[in-house]
C-alpha positions in Angstrom: 71.8 98.4 101.9 74.3 100.5 100.8 77.6 101.2 101.9 79.2 104.8 101.6 82.6 104.3 102.0 82.4 101.6 99.1 84.7 102.6 96.2 83.8 101.7 92.8 86.7 100.9 91.2 88.4 97.6 89.8 91.0 98.2 87.1 93.3 95.4 85.2 96.0 93.8 87.1 99.6 94.0 86.8 102.0 92.2 88.2 106.1 93.4 88.5 108.8 90.8 87.9 110.5 91.4 91.2 113.4 89.5 92.9 113.0 89.9 96.5 116.4 90.9 98.1 118.5 88.2 100.5 117.1 87.9 104.3 118.5 88.8 107.6 118.7 86.6 110.2 117.9 89.0 112.6 113.8 88.1 113.7 113.1 92.0 114.4 114.7 93.6 111.3 113.2 93.6 108.0 113.7 90.5 106.1 115.4 92.0 103.3 118.9 94.1 102.3 119.9 96.3 99.7 123.5 97.0 99.9 123.4 100.0 97.6 120.8 101.9 99.5 120.5 103.3 103.3 118.5 100.8 105.6 115.4 102.4 106.6 115.0 100.6 110.1 117.4 98.5 112.1 114.7 97.4 114.7 111.5 96.9 113.1 109.9 94.2 110.8 106.3 95.4 110.7 104.8 99.0 109.6 101.7 100.9 111.1 99.6 102.9 108.6 99.8 106.8 109.9 95.8 106.5 109.1 93.5 104.1 108.3 92.3 102.6 104.6 95.6 102.5 103.3 95.8 101.2 99.9 97.4 97.8 99.1 98.4 97.2 95.8 99.3 94.2 93.3 102.5 95.7 92.3 105.0 98.2 93.2 103.1 101.4 91.2 100.2 102.8 91.9 98.7 102.1 88.2 98.2 98.5 89.6 94.9 97.2 90.4 94.3 97.8 94.1 94.5 94.4 96.1 92.8 95.6 99.3 93.1 98.3 102.2 94.4 98.0 105.6 92.6 98.3 109.0 93.3 100.9 111.1 95.9 100.4 113.6 97.2 97.7 111.3 100.5 95.9 111.8 101.9 94.7 108.9 104.5 92.2 108.2 107.4 93.5 106.0 108.9 90.8 103.6 110.8 92.7 100.9 111.2 96.2 99.6 111.9 98.0 96.5 113.3 101.6 95.8 110.6 104.0 94.5 112.9 106.3 93.2 113.5 105.7 89.4 110.7 103.7 88.7 108.4 105.1 86.2 104.8 106.6 87.2 105.0 104.5 90.3 103.8 107.6 92.6 106.0 106.7 95.5 108.9 108.9 96.7 110.0 106.4 99.4 109.8 102.4 98.9 107.5 99.9 98.0 106.8 97.5 100.8 105.8 93.9 100.0 103.6 92.9 102.7 102.2 89.9 101.7 101.6 87.8 97.9 100.8 90.4 95.4 100.5 92.8 98.2 102.5 96.3 98.3 102.3 99.4 100.3 104.3 102.5 99.9 106.3 103.6 102.6 105.2 107.4 102.4 102.4 106.6 104.1 103.5 104.5 107.3 105.6 103.9 110.6 107.9 101.2 111.2 107.5 99.4 114.3 108.3 95.8 116.0 104.9 95.4 117.0 103.9 92.2 115.9 99.9 91.5 114.1 97.6 90.2 116.3 97.7 86.7 117.1 94.1 85.7 116.4 90.8 87.4 115.7 88.7 88.4 119.0 85.4 87.0 118.6 82.2 86.8 120.9 80.4 83.3 121.3 78.3 84.5 118.0 81.1 85.4 115.9 81.0 89.1 116.2 83.9 91.2 116.3 82.5 93.9 118.3 79.3 94.2 120.8 76.8 96.3 119.1 74.4 98.9 120.7 71.2 101.1 119.1 70.3 104.7 120.1 67.3 104.8 122.5 64.4 106.8 122.2 65.9 109.9 122.3 69.3 109.2 120.2 72.3 109.4 121.0 75.3 111.9 121.0 79.0 111.3 120.1 81.8 113.0 121.3 85.5 112.8 121.0 86.5 111.7 124.1 84.0 111.7 127.2 86.1 114.5 129.0 84.8 116.8 126.8 80.8 116.1 126.8 80.0 119.0 129.5 81.7 121.8 127.6 81.6 121.1 124.2 78.7 120.1 121.4 78.7 116.3 120.0 80.8 115.7 117.0 77.6 114.0 115.7 74.2 112.4 116.7 72.6 109.5 116.0 68.9 109.1 115.6 66.6 106.4 117.2 67.4 102.9 116.3 70.8 103.6 114.7 73.6 101.3 115.9 77.3 101.9 116.8 79.8 99.5 117.6 81.7 99.3 120.9 84.9 98.1 121.6 85.9 99.1 125.3 84.5 101.0 128.1 85.4 103.7 130.4 83.7 105.4 133.5 83.7 109.1 133.8 82.5 111.2 136.5 80.1 108.2 137.3 79.0 107.9 134.0 79.8 104.4 131.8 80.8 105.7 128.4 81.6 103.2 125.4 84.4 103.9 122.8 83.1 103.2 119.1 85.2 101.2 116.5 86.3 104.7 115.2 87.4 106.0 118.4 84.8 108.4 119.3 82.8 108.0 122.6 79.1 107.7 123.7 77.1 107.5 127.1 75.8 103.9 127.5 73.1 104.9 129.3 71.9 106.4 126.1 72.1 103.1 124.1 70.5 99.2 124.3 72.2 96.3 123.3 71.4 94.2 120.0 70.4 90.8 120.4 71.6 88.6 117.3 70.3 85.5 116.8 72.1 82.6 117.5 71.2 80.5 114.9 74.0 78.6 112.7 73.3 76.7 109.4 74.2 73.1 109.1 77.0 71.1 107.1 75.4 68.6 104.5 75.8 65.0 105.5 74.0 62.7 103.1 70.9 64.1 101.1 70.5 68.1 101.0 67.0 67.7 100.1 66.4 66.2 103.2 67.4 69.6 105.2 64.9 71.9 106.4 63.6 74.4 109.1 60.7 75.2 110.3 60.0 78.9 109.1 56.5 79.6 110.5 56.2 80.5 114.0 54.6 77.3 115.4 54.1 74.1 112.9 51.6 71.6 113.9 52.6 68.2 113.4 50.0 65.6 111.7 49.5 62.0 112.0 49.6 62.3 108.0 48.4 64.3 105.1 44.6 65.5 105.5 44.5 63.5 108.9 44.0 64.8 112.4 46.5 67.0 114.4 48.8 65.4 117.0 49.6 67.2 120.3 52.9 67.9 118.6 54.1 71.5 117.7 57.2 72.7 116.3 59.0 76.1 116.8 60.4 78.5 114.4 64.1 77.4 113.5 63.7 74.0 114.5 65.8 71.4 112.4 64.1 68.9 110.6 64.8 65.8 108.2 62.2 65.3 105.7 62.1 61.3 104.6 59.0 61.7 102.2 56.8 64.4 100.3 53.4 63.8 99.6 50.6 65.9 97.5 47.2 66.3 98.5 44.3 68.6 97.5 45.2 70.4 100.9 48.7 71.1 99.6 52.2 69.6 100.0 52.8 67.8 103.2 56.6 66.7 104.3 56.9 63.3 106.7 59.5 63.8 109.2 58.8 60.6 111.1 56.6 57.7 111.7 53.1 59.1 111.8 54.4 62.7 111.7 54.0 65.3 109.2 54.4 68.7 108.2 52.6 71.0 106.0 55.1 71.9 103.2 54.3 75.7 103.5 55.5 75.7 107.2 59.1 74.5 106.4 62.0 76.2 104.6 64.3 73.7 102.9 67.0 73.3 100.5 67.0 72.4 97.1 70.2 70.7 95.4 70.6 72.0 91.7 73.2 72.1 89.4 76.2 74.4 89.0 76.1 77.5 86.8 78.1 76.8 83.4 80.2 79.9 85.1 81.6 77.5 87.7 84.5 75.2 86.4 86.1 72.2 87.8 84.9 69.9 90.7 86.5 71.7 93.5 85.8 75.5 92.6 83.5 76.9 95.5 80.2 78.9 94.4 76.9 79.8 96.6 73.5 79.3 95.6 70.5 81.2 97.1 67.1 80.1 96.7 64.6 83.2 96.9 61.6 81.4 97.3 62.7 79.2 99.8 65.1 81.6 101.8 67.8 79.1 101.7 71.6 79.1 100.9 73.5 76.5 99.7 77.5 76.4 99.6 79.0 74.3 97.1 82.4 73.0 96.0 81.9 71.8 92.4 78.6 69.8 92.5 78.9 68.6 96.0 76.5 70.9 98.3 78.6 71.0 101.9 76.7 73.6 104.1 72.9 75.0 104.3 71.8 77.6 106.2 68.5 80.1 106.3 68.9 83.8 104.9 67.0 87.1 104.3 66.8 88.8 101.3 65.2 92.0 99.8 61.5 92.7 100.2 59.3 95.2 98.9 59.6 97.6 96.3 61.6 96.5 93.2 64.8 98.7 94.1 64.9 97.0 97.3 64.4 93.2 95.7 67.6 90.9 95.6 68.6 91.1 91.9 68.5 87.4 90.4 71.5 86.4 88.1 75.0 85.2 87.9 77.9 87.3 90.1 81.1 87.1 91.2 81.9 88.6 94.6 84.1 91.4 93.7 85.5 93.1 97.1 85.0 91.6 100.9 85.6 94.1 103.9 85.7 93.1 107.3 83.2 95.5 108.2 81.2 98.7 106.5 78.6 101.2 107.5 75.7 100.6 105.8 72.9 103.4 105.6 70.3 105.3 103.5 71.1 108.9 105.1 71.8 110.4 101.5 68.7 109.5 100.0 65.9 111.9 100.1 63.3 109.5 98.6 62.5 107.5 101.6 60.4 108.2 104.8 62.6 106.5 107.4 67.0 106.7 107.4 68.8 103.9 108.8 72.5 103.8 109.9 74.2 100.4 110.8 77.7 101.2 111.7 80.6 98.1 110.8 78.2 95.6 109.8 80.9 92.7 109.6 81.6 90.2 106.9 80.4 92.1 103.9 80.7 90.4 100.4 79.5 92.7 97.6 78.5 90.8 94.6 76.0 92.4 92.5 76.8 96.3 92.9 76.0 97.2 96.0 74.3 94.2 97.1 76.1 92.1 99.3 76.1 89.1 101.4 76.7 90.1 105.4 75.8 89.8 109.0 72.4 91.3 110.2 72.9 91.7 114.1 69.6 93.6 113.9 66.9 91.5 113.7 66.1 87.4 114.1 63.7 87.1 111.0 66.1 84.6 108.7 63.9 82.2 106.4 61.9 85.2 105.8 62.5 88.4 103.1 63.4 91.4 105.1 66.5 93.3 103.9 66.9 96.3 101.8 68.2 94.3 99.0 71.3 92.7 100.4 71.5 89.0 101.2 71.3 89.1 105.4 72.8 86.1 107.5 73.3 85.4 111.2 76.7 86.2 112.3 78.0 82.8 112.7 76.4 82.0 109.3 77.9 85.1 107.7 81.8 84.4 109.4 81.8 80.9 108.0 80.5 82.1 104.5 83.7 84.8 104.7 86.0 82.0 105.5 84.5 80.0 102.7 84.7 82.2 99.9 87.6 84.1 97.7 89.8 85.7 97.7 90.8 85.6 101.3 91.1 88.4 103.3 94.5 88.3 105.2 94.8 89.6 109.0 95.1 93.2 109.3 93.1 94.2 106.3 89.8 95.8 105.9 89.1 94.9 102.5 90.3 92.7 99.4 89.5 92.6 96.1 90.1 89.4 93.6 93.1 88.8 91.0 93.8 87.0 88.6 96.0 85.0 90.5 93.1 84.8 93.6 89.6 84.9 91.7 86.7 85.6 93.5 83.9 82.9 94.6 80.2 82.6 92.1 77.0 83.7 93.9 74.2 82.5 91.8 70.5 84.3 93.1 67.4 82.7 91.5 
C-alpha cells in the first residue's frame, strides 16, 4: 500500500550546541528564562500547533534533519527556548522551542497553553486507537458538520468498501452521526463496523522452531505419518507446539503429541535464522519476515523473543513484498493508504488512519490491518499486514520510539532505526 501523505525526504542530521537556560520553579511556567529577552508566556508550559503536521527538527534551524511531525491538537511540553532572530538561516522569526531530546519546533506556528499532554493512549481491547467503519453498498457522504447535511453538498464521498476512523458520535435530527479522525462527519447508518482479528502472537520461551499455528481452515490430526485420521481436528489459528518432524512419501509431518501428527503443509511455523551482518551487537533489535511461512520473528541480537503470523504481498510483481535487508525510515501513528491516484488498476481502495505504520522499503510498510483476518496467508498489496495487537506490540518494540503527541518520527544518528529483513 502507499501513503499519499508520506514525505520522501531525509536530510543529514545537524546538531546545534545549545545550553538550556535556567529552570523556573513554577510548574505551570516554561522551564526556562532568558533575562535579556521579553518573556513569551507567564502561565503556560505547553504549546499547541495551530495546524496539524507541524515539523519537529533535530536542532533549532530549518536546515536540520526533520525529526518528526506533531499530531493534530497535540499538547507539547516545552523544556527550553532559544531566540530565532540572529541565527543564520534558521528560518524562524520567533523562538525555537525544545519539546524533547533533539526535538525543536518554531514558535511561529504554535500557541501557548497550560493544557498538559494526555496521560495515556486510549486504545480498545484490540489495541486500536479508533473504531473503524466501512462505507456500505451505496457509499457514504462526508460533511463538515451534521447540521449542513440537509442544505449543502458533501465535502467528499466514500466509495463502497472505503473506510474511515470514527472518534465520536452525535445524534442530530434523530440520526446518529460519527465524527471522523480528521474532524468531518458521516451518517453511521451508511457504514458498517470493521471486525478486526483478535489474533495475537506469542512471546518466545524455549525453542522458537517449536512454535506454529494452523493455517488451513481445518487440519486433520493423524495417528502417525501415513496412518489413519483420528477423530480430532484443529482449526485455523490454533497454536501448536511441534515435538518432532518426519519425512514420508506423502510429504513432511509434524508430531504435536503422543500419536498426534499433522501434515506440515497445514502449519505455519517459525524458523530461527542467523542475524544479518547489518545487526551489530547482542542487544540490537531486528525483525525477520519469512515469506514462505508468513511468519514474523522479532529478535534481540541472536535471541528470538516474539513470533506471529503476517500477510505479505500477493499477485503481480508490483504487489509482492520485496526481499532484502532494510531499515525503518519513518514511523507514523496513523497514515491513510489508498490507490485512488492510480489509473492502471481495476478497483480503487482507501483505508483512512491505518495505525502503527512503519515504512522500511520506500512505500512498503509494516502496519495494522483492520479490514481482513487472513493472517498466515499472502493477502496485501505489498505491505506486511499484522493484526492490530501484533502491530501495536511491534511498533513499541522497534526504534526509534514515537514520543507521545507526535504523529511521525524519523531515525537519527543518536537514535537509529530497526533493521527489517525479508526473505
